[in-house]
MARBA-144259 format. One record per residue: x, y, z of N, C-alpha, C in turn; residue in one letter; residue number from 1. Coordinates in steps of 0.001 Angstrom, whole numbers. Layout:
BEGIN
[pt [X,Y,Z],[X,Y,Z],[X,Y,Z],'A',NUM]
...
***
This chain:
BEGIN
[pt [82695,67329,39861],[83606,68190,40593],[82895,69524,40819],'M',1]
[pt [82901,69978,42086],[82314,71266,42415],[83267,72046,43320],'D',2]
[pt [82916,73297,43596],[83781,74180,44372],[84001,73678,45794],'L',3]
[pt [82979,73061,46400],[83110,72518,47755],[84238,71486,47820],'Y',4]
[pt [84272,70563,46874],[85283,69507,46894],[86674,70035,46550],'H',5]
[pt [86740,71082,45752],[88035,71729,45490],[88536,72384,46772],'I',6]
[pt [87634,73050,47500],[88012,73665,48784],[88463,72594,49772],'A',7]
[pt [87775,71462,49785],[88166,70359,50668],[89553,69844,50300],'L',8]
[pt [89828,69718,49016],[91148,69277,48560],[92229,70260,49015],'F',9]
[pt [92011,71547,48818],[92997,72561,49227],[93174,72524,50747],'V',10]
[pt [92091,72308,51472],[92126,72194,52934],[93044,71032,53346],'H',11]
[pt [92899,69901,52690],[93717,68715,53000],[95170,68938,52584],'I',12]
[pt [95381,69587,51442],[96754,69891,51015],[97439,70791,52052],'V',13]
[pt [96712,71769,52578],[97281,72643,53619],[97674,71825,54850],'A',14]
[pt [96883,70824,55196],[97213,69940,56314],[98499,69162,56025],'L',15]
[pt [98634,68659,54809],[99847,67915,54436],[101066,68837,54465],'I',16]
[pt [100927,70040,53955],[102038,71003,53963],[102422,71344,55399],'V',17]
[pt [101430,71573,56267],[101721,71892,57672],[102421,70725,58367],'A',18]
[pt [101978,69499,58092],[102617,68323,58691],[104051,68178,58193],'A',19]
[pt [104273,68435,56926],[105632,68361,56370],[106529,69427,56981],'S',20]
[pt [106003,70635,57123],[106776,71719,57741],[107094,71388,59198],'A',21]
[pt [106161,70748,59877],[106404,70334,61259],[107570,69358,61323],'T',22]
[pt [107604,68409,60417],[108706,67437,60393],[110044,68132,60151],'A',23]
[pt [110069,69072,59233],[111313,69785,58939],[111756,70627,60132],'I',24]
[pt [110812,71309,60785],[111201,72143,61931],[111700,71285,63094],'T',25]
[pt [111082,70141,63313],[111555,69269,64400],[112946,68712,64082],'K',26]
[pt [113203,68388,62824],[114532,67959,62417],[115543,69086,62631],'L',27]
[pt [115187,70298,62226],[116098,71438,62364],[116410,71744,63827],'A',28]
[pt [115425,71628,64704],[115662,71862,66134],[116654,70838,66670],'V',29]
[pt [116462,69586,66318],[117378,68531,66775],[118787,68723,66245],'G',30]
[pt [118897,69068,64988],[120227,69285,64395],[120895,70523,64968],'R',31]
[pt [120115,71560,65212],[120675,72776,65817],[121219,72472,67208],'R',32]
[pt [120494,71666,67957],[120938,71323,69317],[122228,70512,69309],'A',33]
[pt [122442,69714,68250],[123647,68884,68160],[124756,69508,67314],'R',34]
[pt [124570,70751,66889],[125558,71403,66034],[126889,71531,66758],'A',35]
[pt [127952,71350,66020],[129294,71446,66605],[129856,72854,66519],'R',36]
[pt [129457,73602,65485],[129971,74963,65325],[128819,75957,65311],'T',37]
[pt [129159,77208,65531],[128152,78274,65488],[127553,78356,64089],'V',38]
[pt [128399,78208,63067],[127910,78263,61698],[126882,77183,61417],'G',39]
[pt [127153,75968,61892],[126215,74866,61706],[124914,75131,62462],'E',40]
[pt [125022,75625,63685],[123827,75943,64475],[123006,77029,63782],'A',41]
[pt [123681,78030,63252],[122983,79109,62568],[122322,78612,61286],'L',42]
[pt [122999,77733,60556],[122405,77163,59344],[121109,76419,59661],'D',43]
[pt [121142,75551,60683],[119938,74796,61033],[118856,75709,61605],'W',44]
[pt [119272,76729,62340],[118290,77678,62862],[117611,78420,61703],'H',45]
[pt [118380,78764,60687],[117799,79447,59526],[116823,78537,58776],'N',46]
[pt [117108,77237,58717],[116157,76286,58123],[114864,76304,58930],'V',47]
[pt [114982,76275,60243],[113820,76315,61131],[113008,77584,60908],'L',48]
[pt [113681,78727,60889],[112986,80009,60741],[112291,80095,59381],'V',49]
[pt [112985,79722,58322],[112373,79836,56995],[111199,78866,56836],'S',50]
[pt [111315,77676,57375],[110222,76696,57272],[109023,77123,58108],'T',51]
[pt [109269,77730,59253],[108167,78123,60137],[107273,79204,59515],'S',52]
[pt [107752,79877,58489],[106932,80892,57813],[105763,80272,57057],'K',53]
[pt [105790,78973,56867],[104704,78268,56179],[103465,78167,57076],'V',54]
[pt [103657,78099,58391],[102533,77855,59294],[101431,78915,59238],'F',55]
[pt [101742,80216,59290],[100632,81181,59206],[99888,81111,57876],'P',56]
[pt [100605,80772,56809],[99952,80625,55507],[98980,79446,55554],'I',57]
[pt [99431,78335,56133],[98552,77164,56271],[97330,77497,57117],'C',58]
[pt [97526,78229,58210],[96389,78606,59060],[95387,79460,58282],'L',59]
[pt [95896,80394,57477],[95001,81237,56668],[94238,80384,55654],'A',60]
[pt [94921,79438,55025],[94259,78551,54061],[93201,77700,54761],'V',61]
[pt [93521,77196,55961],[92535,76424,56725],[91274,77247,56978],'F',62]
[pt [91473,78477,57444],[90322,79322,57782],[89518,79666,56533],'V',63]
[pt [90194,80034,55447],[89478,80423,54226],[88711,79252,53618],'L',64]
[pt [89379,78119,53460],[88690,76969,52858],[87627,76409,53799],'T',65]
[pt [87951,76364,55088],[86966,75890,56061],[85756,76799,56116],'G',66]
[pt [85988,78108,56061],[84866,79062,56068],[83968,78854,54865],'S',67]
[pt [84571,78633,53721],[83760,78376,52522],[82927,77114,52709],'Y',68]
[pt [83562,76034,53180],[82831,74776,53327],[81712,74894,54355],'M',69]
[pt [81950,75642,55440],[80910,75832,56450],[79782,76693,55891],'V',70]
[pt [80138,77726,55113],[79096,78613,54569],[78163,77872,53622],'S',71]
[pt [78684,76871,52921],[77853,76054,52030],[76857,75240,52850],'V',72]
[pt [77256,74883,54074],[76390,74066,54937],[75259,74865,55570],'S',73]
[pt [75312,76177,55503],[74252,77012,56059],[74709,77767,57287],'G',74]
[pt [73979,78809,57626],[74340,79703,58737],[74381,78978,60075],'A',75]
[pt [73563,77960,60233],[73502,77229,61499],[74796,76462,61785],'R',76]
[pt [75533,76101,60742],[76766,75319,60897],[77844,76090,61654],'A',77]
[pt [77778,77432,61623],[78801,78225,62310],[78782,78013,63818],'W',78]
[pt [77678,77538,64378],[77603,77312,65828],[77879,75854,66198],'S',79]
[pt [78232,75040,65225],[78550,73634,65509],[79840,73560,66320],'A',80]
[pt [79921,72594,67183],[81077,72458,68067],[82385,72341,67325],'G',81]
[pt [82425,71542,66277],[83679,71350,65564],[84152,72627,64860],'Y',82]
[pt [83216,73488,64442],[83586,74746,63795],[84161,75708,64831],'V',83]
[pt [83468,75846,65946],[83958,76730,67023],[85314,76240,67526],'V',84]
[pt [85437,74939,67726],[86707,74375,68207],[87818,74561,67174],'A',85]
[pt [87500,74427,65902],[88497,74637,64857],[89027,76059,64865],'G',86]
[pt [88142,77026,65003],[88574,78427,65078],[89376,78695,66352],'L',87]
[pt [88974,78066,67454],[89732,78175,68708],[91129,77597,68525],'F',88]
[pt [91217,76434,67888],[92515,75802,67642],[93412,76673,66784],'G',89]
[pt [92863,77274,65742],[93648,78164,64884],[94164,79355,65691],'V',90]
[pt [93305,79926,66535],[93728,81066,67361],[94860,80661,68315],'A',91]
[pt [94742,79475,68916],[95790,78994,69828],[97105,78782,69073],'M',92]
[pt [97036,78178,67904],[98238,77923,67112],[98874,79232,66636],'L',93]
[pt [98056,80196,66264],[98587,81487,65829],[99276,82201,66989],'L',94]
[pt [98665,82175,68165],[99283,82797,69343],[100588,82113,69731],'G',95]
[pt [100572,80801,69744],[101772,80038,70082],[102872,80273,69052],'S',96]
[pt [102500,80263,67791],[103472,80497,66730],[104083,81883,66801],'G',97]
[pt [103285,82862,67161],[103802,84223,67314],[104826,84272,68442],'T',98]
[pt [104505,83643,69566],[105431,83606,70699],[106736,82912,70312],'F',99]
[pt [106621,81758,69648],[107823,81020,69235],[108630,81810,68201],'L',100]
[pt [107939,82536,67338],[108626,83368,66356],[109441,84473,67006],'G',101]
[pt [108890,85088,68038],[109613,86140,68771],[110856,85553,69434],'I',102]
[pt [110697,84403,70060],[111846,83745,70697],[112879,83316,69653],'K',103]
[pt [112413,82877,68491],[113313,82464,67421],[114136,83626,66881],'G',104]
[pt [113499,84796,66761],[114241,85989,66307],[115308,86374,67311],'R',105]
[pt [114999,86257,68596],[115992,86574,69629],[117175,85609,69535],'A',106]
[pt [116911,84331,69314],[117998,83361,69178],[118815,83623,67914],'L',107]
[pt [118163,84052,66849],[118889,84415,65632],[119917,85500,65936],'T',108]
[pt [119496,86500,66679],[120405,87600,67027],[121578,87097,67864],'Q',109]
[pt [121316,86223,68814],[122380,85672,69659],[123373,84887,68802],'V',110]
[pt [122866,84005,67947],[123751,83192,67114],[124539,84050,66120],'L',111]
[pt [123902,85060,65540],[124602,85934,64607],[125695,86742,65310],'E',112]
[pt [125431,87159,66534],[126440,87891,67307],[127650,87003,67590],'T',113]
[pt [127409,85770,68000],[128501,84830,68265],[129247,84513,66973],'I',114]
[pt [128502,84384,65863],[129104,84031,64572],[130034,85121,64053],'A',115]
[pt [129839,86343,64500],[130715,87432,64047],[132159,87188,64469],'Q',116]
[pt [132348,86451,65529],[133698,86140,66001],[134278,84933,65270],'A',117]
[pt [133498,84300,64426],[133983,83149,63660],[132924,82066,63581],'G',118]
[pt [132619,81656,62360],[131582,80635,62148],[132036,79252,62609],'M',119]
[pt [133348,79068,62727],[133858,77755,63124],[134054,77624,64631],'D',120]
[pt [133637,78630,65363],[133704,78541,66832],[132761,77447,67317],'R',121]
[pt [133063,76843,68462],[132152,75815,68996],[130758,76398,69263],'P',122]
[pt [129756,75615,68949],[128377,76052,69177],[128109,76139,70671],'A',123]
[pt [127422,77188,71096],[127090,77282,72516],[126032,76242,72884],'P',124]
[pt [126091,75772,74093],[125075,74840,74588],[123985,75676,75239],'K',125]
[pt [122996,76021,74438],[121906,76866,74905],[120796,76014,75497],'L',126]
[pt [120247,76472,76593],[119133,75778,77227],[117895,76655,77039],'V',127]
[pt [116985,76227,76157],[115797,77039,75906],[114863,77042,77113],'P',128]
[pt [114071,78110,77249],[113076,78136,78327],[112102,76955,78178],'P',129]
[pt [111590,76453,79281],[110685,75290,79218],[109505,75489,78268],'P',130]
[pt [108943,76685,78236],[107791,76930,77371],[108166,76781,75893],'L',131]
[pt [109369,77191,75531],[109835,77066,74150],[110027,75593,73780],'V',132]
[pt [110387,74778,74748],[110556,73342,74505],[109199,72650,74385],'V',133]
[pt [108250,73038,75207],[106965,72347,75295],[105978,72782,74199],'V',134]
[pt [105979,74060,73832],[104961,74562,72904],[104903,73846,71554],'L',135]
[pt [106023,73520,70914],[105882,72815,69636],[105136,71481,69763],'P',136]
[pt [105367,70772,70839],[104665,69508,71053],[103185,69766,71361],'M',137]
[pt [102905,70802,72145],[101517,71169,72442],[100801,71542,71141],'V',138]
[pt [101497,72267,70263],[100906,72624,68972],[100505,71373,68189],'N',139]
[pt [101336,70350,68250],[101006,69092,67581],[99741,68484,68187],'T',140]
[pt [99632,68500,69509],[98436,67976,70170],[97183,68757,69826],'G',141]
[pt [97312,70079,69782],[96169,70918,69394],[95764,70596,67961],'I',142]
[pt [96750,70492,67085],[96466,70197,65673],[95769,68846,65516],'S',143]
[pt [96259,67843,66235],[95617,66526,66166],[94197,66579,66725],'L',144]
[pt [93992,67372,67772],[92643,67549,68316],[91706,68188,67305],'G',145]
[pt [92202,69198,66593],[91378,69842,65561],[91059,68859,64444],'V',146]
[pt [92056,68096,64017],[91820,67107,62955],[90790,66068,63420],'V',147]
[pt [90896,65623,64668],[89922,64667,65201],[88518,65276,65171],'F',148]
[pt [88418,66538,65621],[87114,67213,65602],[86567,67348,64182],'D',149]
[pt [87426,67662,63232],[86964,67819,61849],[86512,66480,61273],'M',150]
[pt [87156,65401,61680],[86786,64077,61169],[85503,63557,61816],'A',151]
[pt [85331,63812,63125],[84173,63261,63839],[83003,64236,63921],'T',152]
[pt [83275,65519,63729],[82272,66588,63705],[81312,66590,64906],'K',153]
[pt [81853,66684,66137],[80940,66760,67288],[80130,68062,67241],'P',154]
[pt [78844,67966,67513],[77982,69149,67497],[78164,69972,68762],'A',155]
[pt [78502,69324,69860],[78625,69982,71152],[79933,70781,71240],'S',156]
[pt [79812,72062,71558],[81001,72913,71708],[81885,72428,72857],'I',157]
[pt [81329,72120,74048],[82205,71633,75132],[82960,70353,74764],'P',158]
[pt [82297,69437,74072],[82966,68196,73683],[84095,68494,72699],'V',159]
[pt [83813,69300,71691],[84817,69612,70671],[86005,70361,71265],'A',160]
[pt [85737,71310,72150],[86829,72043,72800],[87630,71128,73721],'L',161]
[pt [86941,70204,74391],[87630,69263,75282],[88630,68406,74528],'S',162]
[pt [88279,68012,73320],[89183,67202,72500],[90484,67972,72264],'V',163]
[pt [90365,69241,71949],[91559,70062,71681],[92371,70265,72957],'I',164]
[pt [91692,70551,74053],[92383,70755,75328],[93090,69473,75761],'V',165]
[pt [92423,68347,75627],[93040,67064,75996],[94252,66783,75105],'I',166]
[pt [94126,67033,73808],[95264,66838,72897],[96449,67690,73294],'G',167]
[pt [96205,68951,73600],[97286,69847,74030],[97872,69430,75367],'G',168]
[pt [97016,69037,76305],[97490,68650,77638],[98309,67358,77599],'A',169]
[pt [97822,66371,76843],[98569,65106,76758],[99955,65310,76146],'L',170]
[pt [100012,66100,75103],[101317,66330,74479],[102210,67203,75348],'T',171]
[pt [101617,68077,76160],[102421,68870,77103],[103065,67948,78137],'A',172]
[pt [102299,66996,78643],[102832,66032,79611],[103947,65206,78968],'V',173]
[pt [103715,64751,77754],[104747,63974,77061],[106008,64808,76832],'L',174]
[pt [105831,66057,76474],[106988,66931,76240],[107749,67181,77540],'A',175]
[pt [107041,67348,78631],[107708,67589,79927],[108433,66331,80397],'M',176]
[pt [107862,65166,80140],[108511,63920,80555],[109760,63642,79733],'R',177]
[pt [109750,64053,78473],[110884,63799,77596],[111958,64862,77645],'G',178]
[pt [111686,65936,78379],[112633,67041,78467],[113777,66672,79383],'R',179]
[pt [115013,66861,78932],[116135,66540,79814],[116192,67512,80994],'P',180]
[pt [116511,66985,82135],[116638,67833,83314],[118065,68352,83398],'T',181]
[pt [118224,69626,83776],[119573,70174,83894],[120360,69425,84966],'P',182]
[pt [121612,69163,84673],[122479,68459,85613],[123255,69496,86393],'V',183]
[pt [123197,69401,87712],[123918,70340,88555],[125394,69942,88583],'A',184]
[pt [126237,70930,88540],[127681,70672,88606],[128045,70224,90010],'A',185]
[pt [128808,69157,90105],[129226,68667,91424],[130744,68592,91456],'T',186]
[pt [131271,68727,92626],[132714,68592,92754],[133022,67236,93392],'S',187]
[pt [134125,66690,93006],[134498,65379,93565],[133861,64268,92765],'G',188]
[pt [134107,63062,93219],[133568,61909,92523],[132354,61387,93279],'S',189]
[pt [131553,60670,92538],[130363,60075,93196],[130677,58633,93524],'S',190]
[pt [130067,58137,94571],[130340,56770,95014],[129420,55799,94384],'A',191]
***
């Protein structure tokens, strides 16, 4: 047992924690959307917000443990494609997470304002902006791209970055296809 393998273990544990937090946040989003009362929606939103605080910690652990493992490999390893792509992926996830966090705080304020009139009031049917719907899925694609790069270790920066971009793009397409389209109100009956 040496320090490199301990860092690798902590790196993998951070991946497991991030994947678990992702599952909880996706569950909370679904439950919040189906909530019957404002109180229920606020409860699930609070689960989402509290769980999402794990992501920046995981990103920091990834960077710290990954930096240690790369430094053991020598100075030349810092220019390897998978290392550059990994740092790019972390930056993208941090930026996306910051944006989603800002939007989440705004929704907290809206739900808390509505809840002041009574927690048992019917939950509002909120329609999130398209970017808020798509970004969590894109984050999953970016994360899978980074994991693929870390497992296959491409030396080429363009190849490694392409893997991440393709992962994000494919999941963006899937998220857009699965997104419900708003139904326009019509008067009268349809034939």
